[in-house]
N, C-alpha and C positions, 0 to 999 in steps of 0.2 A: 179111529175111536172117536177124537174130540169132536169129529164132525156128526156123530151120532147123539152125543150128552147134551142135553138140556138143562137140567136141573144136578146142582151138585150138595149134597146133603152133608154136613159135618156133625159127627160127635161130639158132645160137649165135654166131659170129664177126661181130663189126660190127651185131650186131642186139642181143644181150643185153650185149656187152663190148666194148672196142676190141682190134683185131687187125692188119688191114693196116697201117696206119702204121708197128706194129713191124717188119714185114717188110721193108718199105720202108727204113726206117732200116739195117737190117742188111745189104740191098743194097747202098744208099751206101755203108757200109765195106768191102764185099767190093770194090766196082768202083773203090774209091781204093786198097786192097790190089794190086789189079790193072794199077793206070794204067801201070805200065812194060811193060806190052806191048799194051795197045789205050786208046782214049780211053774214059773211062767209061762215055758212053751207049751205046758198042761190046758194053763187057763187060756192059752190064745186057740187052742184045739177045741176045747168046750164053747168057747164063745163062736166060733165058726159052725160048730154044729147047730146051737141055738139060732144062730143067723139064717143059716139055710131052712130050719124047720120054719121059721118066722116069716120066709120070704112070701108065701103064698097069704100070710094074713096083712104084712106092712110093706112090702115091696120093698122098692131100694132108697136107699137113702138116710140121712142123718139120725132122722127122728127115730126110725125102726132099729138103727144102729144102737141108738142110746136104749130102748127098750129091751133089746137083746142083751146088751152089758147088765142092765139091773136084774134081769132074770138068770142071767149066769151067775151073778153074785149070789141071789138067793139060792140057786141049785148047789153052787160048790161051798158055800156055807152051811148047807145042811139047813136054813132059814135061819140062822142068827146073826146075818149081817145086821150092822147097825146102821140107824137111818143116818149118822154121819155121814157115813161111808156112800148111801145112797145118794145123798147130797152133794158128795163130791163128784159121784159119775156124773151127774144130771150137770155139774158145772163144767167136766170137760169137754161133755156132748155140747153145751151151750157155746163153748169155746170154739168148737170145731164148726158150728154155725156160723159163726162170726170172723172167721178166717178171711185174709185180704186174697183177692182173686190175683192170681200170679199167671198172666199168658204165659203160653208157650213159645220160644222163639220163633220169629218169623213169621208167627201165625196171622198177624195183623196186615203184615205185606202181602202175604199172600190172598188174603180175603179182598185187599185193594185191587189187586191186579185181576181176580177173577170176576169182582163185580162188574155188571155192565155187560159182559162176555156169556155169563151162565146166569140162571136163576139159582141163588144161594138159600139155602136152607138149614135150619140146625135142628137135629132130631137126635132125641137124647131121652134117656129113661130117668126115672127117679121122682124124688118129691117135688111136686108143681110148683110150690111156695118156694122150695129152696133154689131149685133150678132157675125159676124166673129171677130170684134175687140176684144170683151169680151172673146172670146175663146183662142185666141192667148195670151192674157193678162193673163189669169187664169193659164194657164201652164198646161191645161188637155188636150191639143190636142192630145198629144202622145197617150192617152189611146184610141182613137177613131178609128176604122178601116172607119168610113164614118161620114159623117155631113149632116144633112139635115134640112135646114131653108126654110120654106114655110110659105106663107102668110095667111093660114088658118091651123086649124087641126081638118080636119073631115074625116070621113070614107073613101072619094073620096082621100085624100092624104097619110091617111095610108095603103089604098089599095095598091096605086103606089110604095111606100116605101118597102111594102112585097114583090112587085113583082120584084123590082128593086134587093132586096137581095137575091133574088131566094129561098124563103123559103116559106114554108105554115102559115097560121095564128097560127096555135097551138105552131108553133116554136119562136113565137115572145113574148116578153115581154115588156111592157112599163111602166116605173116608173115616177111619176111626181105628183105634188103638187094640179094639176087641175082637181077635177072629170069630168068637162065638155070637157077640150080639151085633157085631157092625158089618161084617164080612158073609158069613156063610148063609144067613138067611136070604140076602140080596141076589147071592149068586144063584142059589136054588130058584129063584125068581125070574132070571135072566138079565139082570141088573151087573153093573159093573161095582167092584169094590176095590179100594186102595186101603191097605193095611200098613199102618205108620206104629209101629209099638213102642211103647213106653217102658220106661226102663223099672218101674213097679207095675204089677199085674195082681188084681184081687184073684186070689187061689178059685174060685168059683167061674172067673171067665176064662181060665187056661184050658187049652185043648193041645192034643198030641196031634191032630192030623195035619198031614203036609197037603198044601193045596196046589193042584195044577188045574189052572182052570183059563181058557183065553180070556175072560174078562176080568182076571185078577191081577194087580200088581203090587209087590212087595217093596214098599219104599223104606230108605232109612231116615228120611227129614222131610218136613212137610213140604221143604221149598222144591223139592223133586217134584210134586205135584205140578207145578208151573211149566216142567218139562214135556210132561204128556200132555197138557191140557190148553197150552199157548202158542 
């Protein structure tokens, strides 16, 4: 397999650095703010519904999450939410934008060992400005030949990326924590996928599918990548 692969793409959030726990922490703060209107678990459910409805409008990322929190607050308060509370929602959203970058264990060592042997790419979805900021702050930018930040990660986007890299699908490997976004689309194109689960996964990214595919590998840590590629 390693003789085939020329390009290795890494997802960013919860593959290179910590992301989802920060969202859940902010969601917890928001649900506590709204506890006078609904029980906290109900606030979380309402927020999730609003987020999913807003994905076609705002895409993925913190700014869309902030707008969805404000919309949820207006909805569950029956438009009685105070301006002070909306200001607090904006504050916790801005705190989320300014979180420090916490690299996942061993990721830099893996990138160092793969660099020069393969062409490395960062392929992620989300807000362009926020993902560029995180990449620069992470100190990992120097390892990547190319970065691709897209609004969605489906077969169409991967096809475009593979074409841009001027390689065949079987020469492309995607590594990430989401089966739905990082793995299934590339397998469908004939590329390779390595799944490294993260302990916290957004509900929208969860699937119940068992994957049995010759180009798929389930790993327990990023260090295992080296066993298959070096």
